[in-house]
C-alpha positions as CSV (number, residue, x, y, z in Angstrom):
1,M,-2.3,3.9,13.1
2,L,-4.2,3.3,9.9
3,S,-7.8,4.5,9.8
4,Q,-10.2,1.8,10.1
5,R,-12.2,3.6,7.3
6,V,-9.0,2.9,5.0
7,I,-8.7,-0.4,5.8
8,H,-12.4,-1.4,5.5
9,A,-12.4,0.3,2.3
10,V,-9.5,-1.7,0.7
11,R,-10.9,-4.9,2.2
12,Q,-14.1,-4.0,0.3
13,A,-12.3,-3.3,-2.9
14,I,-10.2,-6.4,-3.0
15,A,-12.8,-8.9,-2.0
16,G,-13.0,-11.7,-4.6
17,T,-9.7,-10.4,-6.4
18,E,-6.4,-12.2,-6.7
19,G,-2.8,-11.9,-7.7
20,T,-1.9,-8.5,-9.4
21,E,-5.3,-7.5,-9.7
22,R,-5.8,-7.4,-6.1
23,V,-2.4,-5.6,-5.3
24,C,-3.1,-3.1,-8.0
25,T,-6.8,-2.3,-6.3
26,A,-5.6,-2.2,-3.0
27,V,-2.8,0.4,-3.9
28,V,-5.1,2.7,-5.9
29,V,-8.0,2.5,-3.5
30,G,-5.6,2.8,-0.4
31,L,-3.9,5.8,-2.1
32,E,-7.4,7.6,-2.6
33,C,-8.5,6.7,0.9
34,M,-5.1,7.9,2.8
35,R,-4.9,11.0,0.8
36,A,-8.6,11.7,1.9
37,E,-7.9,10.8,5.6
38,P,-8.0,13.8,7.8
39,L,-4.8,12.2,9.7
40,G,-2.9,11.4,6.3
41,K,-0.5,14.4,6.6
42,L,0.4,13.9,10.3
43,I,1.2,10.0,9.4
44,M,3.1,11.1,6.5
45,G,4.9,13.3,8.4
46,D,6.2,10.2,10.5
47,I,7.6,8.8,7.1
48,R,11.4,9.7,6.4
49,P,13.5,8.5,3.9
50,D,16.4,8.0,6.5
51,R,14.2,6.2,9.1
52,D,12.8,2.8,9.3
53,D,11.7,2.5,12.8
54,G,8.7,5.2,12.9
55,P,5.3,4.0,14.1
56,V,4.1,3.4,10.7
57,M,7.0,1.6,8.9
58,A,7.6,-0.5,12.3
59,S,3.8,-1.3,12.7
60,P,3.1,-5.1,12.8
61,L,-0.4,-4.1,12.0
62,V,0.6,-2.4,8.6
63,A,2.9,-5.3,7.8
64,K,-0.1,-7.7,8.4
65,I,-2.3,-5.7,6.3
66,A,0.3,-5.8,3.4
67,E,0.4,-9.5,3.8
68,E,-3.3,-9.9,3.9
69,I,-3.4,-7.6,0.5
70,I,-0.8,-10.0,-1.1
71,G,-2.4,-13.2,0.1
72,H,0.7,-14.7,1.1
73,D,2.8,-14.7,4.6
74,D,5.8,-13.0,3.0
75,P,7.4,-10.1,4.9
76,M,9.8,-9.1,2.1
77,A,6.9,-8.8,0.0
78,A,4.8,-6.9,2.4
79,Q,7.5,-4.5,2.8
80,W,8.1,-4.0,-0.8
81,L,4.2,-3.2,-1.0
82,I,4.5,-0.9,1.8
83,R,7.3,1.0,0.5
84,V,5.9,1.2,-3.0
85,T,2.5,2.5,-1.6
86,F,4.0,5.0,0.7
87,A,6.3,6.4,-2.5
88,F,3.4,7.0,-4.5
89,W,1.6,8.8,-1.3
90,Y,4.8,10.7,-0.6
91,W,5.4,11.5,-4.3
92,P,2.1,11.3,-6.1
93,V,1.7,11.7,-9.8
94,N,-0.4,14.6,-11.0
95,D,-2.6,12.5,-13.4
96,K,-4.4,9.8,-11.5
97,Q,-4.7,7.8,-14.7
98,I,-1.0,7.7,-15.3
99,E,-0.7,7.1,-11.8
100,H,-2.9,4.0,-11.8
101,E,-1.1,2.7,-15.1
102,L,2.1,3.0,-13.2
103,V,0.6,0.8,-10.3
104,R,-1.0,-1.6,-12.7
105,R,1.8,-2.2,-15.0
106,F,4.8,-2.1,-12.5
107,A,4.1,-1.8,-8.9
108,A,1.7,-4.3,-8.6
109,P,3.6,-7.1,-10.7
110,S,6.8,-6.5,-8.9
111,V,5.0,-7.4,-5.7
112,M,3.6,-10.4,-7.1
113,M,6.9,-11.6,-8.8
114,G,8.9,-11.1,-5.7
115,L,6.7,-13.6,-3.6
116,R,8.7,-16.8,-2.1
117,P,7.7,-20.1,-3.4
């Protein structure tokens, strides 16, 4: 479902990074790419607040990519990362600098804090 271009760009951007920096970079780069993706609006059209079973949210590939970004096999943390990212995609901040700061200060640390020991 996700474009190979988006996945490739995120993997390149996070290479050699860890922890919160890795998650922050992945979210920021992923959002930029997803917003530029020609099929982005179609994919976003499948996301509904009252549905958890659409092709994107239920996709094992999306969950696997989220776990790869986090660097841990933690399905709950992966779900949180997916939901945070899609929330920013669905409801973007007009100022990209503020959006980046929100991701850096709040979203990325919350994903890493919630990891299972």
